[in-house]
C-alpha atoms as an extended CHARMM CRD file, in Angstrom:
* protein
*
       140  EXT
         1         1  MET       CA             91.3520000000      109.4200000000       92.8050000000  PROA      1               0.0000000000
         2         2  GLN       CA             90.0330000000      108.5140000000       89.3390000000  PROA      2               0.0000000000
         3         3  THR       CA             93.5620000000      108.0080000000       87.9680000000  PROA      3               0.0000000000
         4         4  ILE       CA             94.5620000000      105.5790000000       90.7050000000  PROA      4               0.0000000000
         5         5  MET       CA             91.3110000000      103.6350000000       90.2700000000  PROA      5               0.0000000000
         6         6  THR       CA             92.0540000000      103.3570000000       86.5410000000  PROA      6               0.0000000000
         7         7  THR       CA             95.5070000000      101.9960000000       87.3790000000  PROA      7               0.0000000000
         8         8  ALA       CA             93.9720000000       99.5800000000       89.8860000000  PROA      8               0.0000000000
         9         9  HSD       CA             91.6310000000       98.2320000000       87.2120000000  PROA      9               0.0000000000
        10        10  LYS       CA             94.5370000000       97.7600000000       84.7620000000  PROA      10              0.0000000000
        11        11  VAL       CA             96.4550000000       95.5570000000       87.1980000000  PROA      11              0.0000000000
        12        12  ALA       CA             93.4980000000       93.9910000000       89.0250000000  PROA      12              0.0000000000
        13        13  ALA       CA             93.8920000000       90.6560000000       87.2140000000  PROA      13              0.0000000000
        14        14  LEU       CA             97.3540000000       90.2180000000       88.7810000000  PROA      14              0.0000000000
        15        15  ILE       CA             96.2840000000       90.8350000000       92.3660000000  PROA      15              0.0000000000
        16        16  PRO       CA             94.7580000000       88.0330000000       94.4310000000  PROA      16              0.0000000000
        17        17  HSD       CA             91.1190000000       88.7810000000       95.2860000000  PROA      17              0.0000000000
        18        18  ALA       CA             91.4720000000       89.2890000000       99.0480000000  PROA      18              0.0000000000
        19        19  GLN       CA             94.5320000000       91.4800000000       98.5780000000  PROA      19              0.0000000000
        20        20  TYR       CA             92.7340000000       93.5050000000       95.9080000000  PROA      20              0.0000000000
        21        21  ALA       CA             89.7590000000       94.1000000000       98.2040000000  PROA      21              0.0000000000
        22        22  VAL       CA             92.0330000000       95.5430000000      100.8920000000  PROA      22              0.0000000000
        23        23  THR       CA             93.9370000000       97.5450000000       98.2810000000  PROA      23              0.0000000000
        24        24  VAL       CA             90.7940000000       99.1800000000       96.9000000000  PROA      24              0.0000000000
        25        25  GLU       CA             89.4710000000       99.8660000000      100.3950000000  PROA      25              0.0000000000
        26        26  HSD       CA             92.6790000000      101.8080000000      101.1560000000  PROA      26              0.0000000000
        27        27  ILE       CA             93.4480000000      102.8820000000       97.5940000000  PROA      27              0.0000000000
        28        28  GLU       CA             95.4750000000      105.9990000000       98.3840000000  PROA      28              0.0000000000
        29        29  ALA       CA             97.8650000000      104.0400000000      100.6090000000  PROA      29              0.0000000000
        30        30  PHE       CA             98.5750000000      101.6500000000       97.7230000000  PROA      30              0.0000000000
        31        31  GLU       CA             98.9630000000      104.2030000000       94.9250000000  PROA      31              0.0000000000
        32        32  GLU       CA            102.7400000000      103.7880000000       94.6210000000  PROA      32              0.0000000000
        33        33  ALA       CA            102.4660000000       99.9750000000       94.6240000000  PROA      33              0.0000000000
        34        34  LEU       CA             99.7710000000       99.9900000000       91.9400000000  PROA      34              0.0000000000
        35        35  ASN       CA            101.7970000000      102.3540000000       89.7650000000  PROA      35              0.0000000000
        36        36  ARG       CA            104.8270000000      100.0470000000       90.1510000000  PROA      36              0.0000000000
        37        37  LEU       CA            102.7480000000       97.0320000000       89.1210000000  PROA      37              0.0000000000
        38        38  GLU       CA            101.4180000000       98.8780000000       86.0700000000  PROA      38              0.0000000000
        39        39  LYS       CA            104.9760000000       99.7720000000       84.9700000000  PROA      39              0.0000000000
        40        40  GLN       CA            106.1220000000       96.1930000000       85.4880000000  PROA      40              0.0000000000
        41        41  LEU       CA            103.1540000000       94.8570000000       83.5300000000  PROA      41              0.0000000000
        42        42  LYS       CA            104.0320000000       97.1140000000       80.5830000000  PROA      42              0.0000000000
        43        43  LYS       CA            107.6480000000       95.9040000000       80.5070000000  PROA      43              0.0000000000
        44        44  CYS       CA            106.9410000000       92.2220000000       81.1260000000  PROA      44              0.0000000000
        45        45  PRO       CA            108.3240000000       90.0090000000       78.3560000000  PROA      45              0.0000000000
        46        46  LYS       CA            105.8740000000       87.8110000000       76.5070000000  PROA      46              0.0000000000
        47        47  LEU       CA            106.2560000000       84.0340000000       76.5840000000  PROA      47              0.0000000000
        48        48  TYR       CA            109.5560000000       82.7140000000       75.1740000000  PROA      48              0.0000000000
        49        49  GLN       CA            111.1830000000       86.1790000000       75.0410000000  PROA      49              0.0000000000
        50        50  THR       CA            113.7050000000       85.3860000000       77.7910000000  PROA      50              0.0000000000
        51        51  VAL       CA            114.8520000000       82.0550000000       76.3660000000  PROA      51              0.0000000000
        52        52  GLY       CA            118.6380000000       81.8670000000       76.4320000000  PROA      52              0.0000000000
        53        53  MET       CA            119.1330000000       84.7740000000       78.8350000000  PROA      53              0.0000000000
        54        54  LYS       CA            121.7540000000       84.2280000000       81.5250000000  PROA      54              0.0000000000
        55        55  GLU       CA            119.5780000000       86.1850000000       83.9440000000  PROA      55              0.0000000000
        56        56  HSD       CA            115.8150000000       86.5550000000       83.7250000000  PROA      56              0.0000000000
        57        57  PRO       CA            113.9890000000       89.7300000000       84.7580000000  PROA      57              0.0000000000
        58        58  ALA       CA            111.9140000000       89.2240000000       87.8950000000  PROA      58              0.0000000000
        59        59  ILE       CA            108.7780000000       91.1090000000       86.9080000000  PROA      59              0.0000000000
        60        60  PHE       CA            106.3540000000       89.7980000000       89.5380000000  PROA      60              0.0000000000
        61        61  HSD       CA            106.8120000000       87.9990000000       92.8340000000  PROA      61              0.0000000000
        62        62  PHE       CA            103.9560000000       86.0860000000       94.4290000000  PROA      62              0.0000000000
        63        63  PHE       CA            104.3760000000       84.6660000000       97.9110000000  PROA      63              0.0000000000
        64        64  TYR       CA            102.7370000000       82.8400000000      100.7720000000  PROA      64              0.0000000000
        65        65  GLY       CA            104.6080000000       81.2460000000      103.6610000000  PROA      65              0.0000000000
        66        66  GLY       CA            107.5000000000       79.2840000000      102.1440000000  PROA      66              0.0000000000
        67        67  THR       CA            106.0980000000       79.5220000000       98.6230000000  PROA      67              0.0000000000
        68        68  ASP       CA            107.7490000000       81.9830000000       96.2270000000  PROA      68              0.0000000000
        69        69  ILE       CA            106.7970000000       82.3940000000       92.5860000000  PROA      69              0.0000000000
        70        70  TYR       CA            109.0270000000       84.6570000000       90.5000000000  PROA      70              0.0000000000
        71        71  ILE       CA            107.5760000000       85.5220000000       87.0890000000  PROA      71              0.0000000000
        72        72  CYS       CA            109.6790000000       86.6460000000       84.1110000000  PROA      72              0.0000000000
        73        73  GLU       CA            107.2170000000       86.1210000000       81.2220000000  PROA      73              0.0000000000
        74        74  TYR       CA            103.4820000000       86.6650000000       80.8970000000  PROA      74              0.0000000000
        75        75  ASP       CA            101.2430000000       86.3230000000       77.8590000000  PROA      75              0.0000000000
        76        76  GLY       CA             98.9630000000       89.0900000000       79.1670000000  PROA      76              0.0000000000
        77        77  ASN       CA             96.1090000000       86.6680000000       79.6110000000  PROA      77              0.0000000000
        78        78  ASP       CA             96.8250000000       83.6740000000       81.8710000000  PROA      78              0.0000000000
        79        79  ASP       CA            100.0640000000       81.8750000000       80.9830000000  PROA      79              0.0000000000
        80        80  MET       CA            103.2580000000       82.7070000000       82.8620000000  PROA      80              0.0000000000
        81        81  PHE       CA            106.8090000000       81.4250000000       83.0680000000  PROA      81              0.0000000000
        82        82  GLY       CA            109.1580000000       81.7270000000       85.9970000000  PROA      82              0.0000000000
        83        83  TYR       CA            110.7970000000       80.0500000000       88.9460000000  PROA      83              0.0000000000
        84        84  ILE       CA            108.6720000000       78.3320000000       91.5650000000  PROA      84              0.0000000000
        85        85  ILE       CA            109.5000000000       77.2470000000       95.1140000000  PROA      85              0.0000000000
        86        86  LEU       CA            106.6300000000       75.4350000000       96.8210000000  PROA      86              0.0000000000
        87        87  ASN       CA            106.5410000000       75.3000000000      100.6180000000  PROA      87              0.0000000000
        88        88  GLY       CA            110.2680000000       76.0560000000      100.9330000000  PROA      88              0.0000000000
        89        89  ASP       CA            111.2210000000       72.8500000000       99.0830000000  PROA      89              0.0000000000
        90        90  LEU       CA            114.3840000000       74.0980000000       97.3720000000  PROA      90              0.0000000000
        91        91  GLY       CA            115.3380000000       70.6120000000       96.2100000000  PROA      91              0.0000000000
        92        92  ASN       CA            112.2530000000       70.4240000000       94.0230000000  PROA      92              0.0000000000
        93        93  SER       CA            112.0860000000       74.0770000000       93.0160000000  PROA      93              0.0000000000
        94        94  LYS       CA            112.2660000000       74.6800000000       89.2900000000  PROA      94              0.0000000000
        95        95  TRP       CA            111.7180000000       76.7850000000       86.2220000000  PROA      95              0.0000000000
        96        96  GLY       CA            108.3950000000       76.2030000000       84.5930000000  PROA      96              0.0000000000
        97        97  TYR       CA            105.1030000000       77.3610000000       83.1960000000  PROA      97              0.0000000000
        98        98  THR       CA            102.1430000000       78.1560000000       85.3700000000  PROA      98              0.0000000000
        99        99  SER       CA             98.9780000000       80.1270000000       84.9930000000  PROA      99              0.0000000000
       100       100  LEU       CA             97.8360000000       83.2430000000       86.7420000000  PROA      100             0.0000000000
       101       101  SER       CA             94.5370000000       81.5190000000       87.4880000000  PROA      101             0.0000000000
       102       102  GLU       CA             96.4190000000       78.7110000000       89.3140000000  PROA      102             0.0000000000
       103       103  ILE       CA             98.3520000000       81.2200000000       91.3790000000  PROA      103             0.0000000000
       104       104  LEU       CA             95.2430000000       83.2030000000       92.2560000000  PROA      104             0.0000000000
       105       105  CYS       CA             93.2770000000       80.1360000000       93.3590000000  PROA      105             0.0000000000
       106       106  ILE       CA             95.5250000000       79.8250000000       96.4330000000  PROA      106             0.0000000000
       107       107  PRO       CA             93.5460000000       81.9790000000       98.8950000000  PROA      107             0.0000000000
       108       108  PRO       CA             96.3810000000       83.3290000000      101.0840000000  PROA      108             0.0000000000
       109       109  MET       CA             98.6630000000       84.1190000000       98.0970000000  PROA      109             0.0000000000
       110       110  ASN       CA             99.8010000000       87.7370000000       97.6750000000  PROA      110             0.0000000000
       111       111  ILE       CA            101.6250000000       89.6820000000       95.0090000000  PROA      111             0.0000000000
       112       112  ASP       CA            104.6260000000       91.4900000000       96.4430000000  PROA      112             0.0000000000
       113       113  TYR       CA            103.9260000000       95.2270000000       96.2580000000  PROA      113             0.0000000000
       114       114  HSD       CA            107.4670000000       96.0550000000       97.4170000000  PROA      114             0.0000000000
       115       115  PHE       CA            109.4730000000       93.6950000000       95.2250000000  PROA      115             0.0000000000
       116       116  GLU       CA            112.5800000000       95.4190000000       93.8830000000  PROA      116             0.0000000000
       117       117  GLU       CA            113.4160000000       95.1390000000       90.2080000000  PROA      117             0.0000000000
       118       118  GLN       CA            116.1850000000       92.5640000000       89.7630000000  PROA      118             0.0000000000
       119       119  SER       CA            116.8310000000       89.2690000000       88.0380000000  PROA      119             0.0000000000
       120       120  ILE       CA            115.2090000000       86.0860000000       89.2830000000  PROA      120             0.0000000000
       121       121  GLU       CA            118.6800000000       84.6620000000       89.7610000000  PROA      121             0.0000000000
       122       122  ALA       CA            119.6300000000       87.6340000000       91.9980000000  PROA      122             0.0000000000
       123       123  ALA       CA            116.4090000000       87.3190000000       93.9990000000  PROA      123             0.0000000000
       124       124  LEU       CA            117.0140000000       83.6050000000       94.5510000000  PROA      124             0.0000000000
       125       125  TYR       CA            120.6260000000       84.1480000000       95.6120000000  PROA      125             0.0000000000
       126       126  ARG       CA            119.6850000000       86.9530000000       98.0050000000  PROA      126             0.0000000000
       127       127  ARG       CA            116.9850000000       84.8250000000       99.6200000000  PROA      127             0.0000000000
       128       128  TYR       CA            118.9100000000       81.5110000000       99.6230000000  PROA      128             0.0000000000
       129       129  PRO       CA            122.6620000000       82.2300000000       99.2620000000  PROA      129             0.0000000000
       130       130  ASP       CA            123.6260000000       78.7290000000      100.3970000000  PROA      130             0.0000000000
       131       131  HSD       CA            121.5100000000       77.0960000000       97.6950000000  PROA      131             0.0000000000
       132       132  PHE       CA            121.8880000000       79.2990000000       94.5990000000  PROA      132             0.0000000000
       133       133  LYS       CA            125.0680000000       80.5620000000       92.9930000000  PROA      133             0.0000000000
       134       134  LYS       CA            125.8080000000       84.2700000000       92.8840000000  PROA      134             0.0000000000
       135       135  PRO       CA            124.7130000000       85.6650000000       89.5000000000  PROA      135             0.0000000000
       136       136  ALA       CA            126.8640000000       87.9550000000       87.3620000000  PROA      136             0.0000000000
       137       137  SER       CA            124.6580000000       90.9620000000       88.1780000000  PROA      137             0.0000000000
       138       138  LEU       CA            125.7660000000       90.7210000000       91.8320000000  PROA      138             0.0000000000
       139       139  GLN       CA            129.4640000000       90.1000000000       91.1400000000  PROA      139             0.0000000000
       140       140  LYS       CA            130.2600000000       93.8290000000       91.0620000000  PROA      140             0.0000000000
C-alpha cells in the first residue's frame, strides 16, 4: 500500500482534484493507472523537444465532454504543449501551449487513466477520421 501511495503522490499534480480524491479513496483499484501515469511522466519530453517531429507522442490525455487535450511536452512544473479541441469545435482546434493549472481549473476535467500510448496524430485520426489525415504510424 505504501508503494502505491508514493506513486500517487508523484503523479498527484497531473490529476484533477475531484478525480484524485476518488482515486485515493479506492487506491488499490487505480494502482495500474497510477503506475502508467508515473511511467508516462518519466518519458514525457520537455518543452520544445518534439519540434519538427512528424508525429508527436501523446503522453497525457485530458477530457471532458467534447473537450480533448492531448499533451506531448511538459516542463515538469506547469507549462505544457499539445493539441486542444474545445467543446468538439474541430474547426478551431489547434496546437498550442497551455498550463496544467488552466486544465485543472475546469472542475469536471479528467485525465484519461486508460489512454493507450500512441502519437497525437494517431489519436486524432482514430477519434475523428473524417477530419484528420491518417498518420504514417497507422499506414501499416
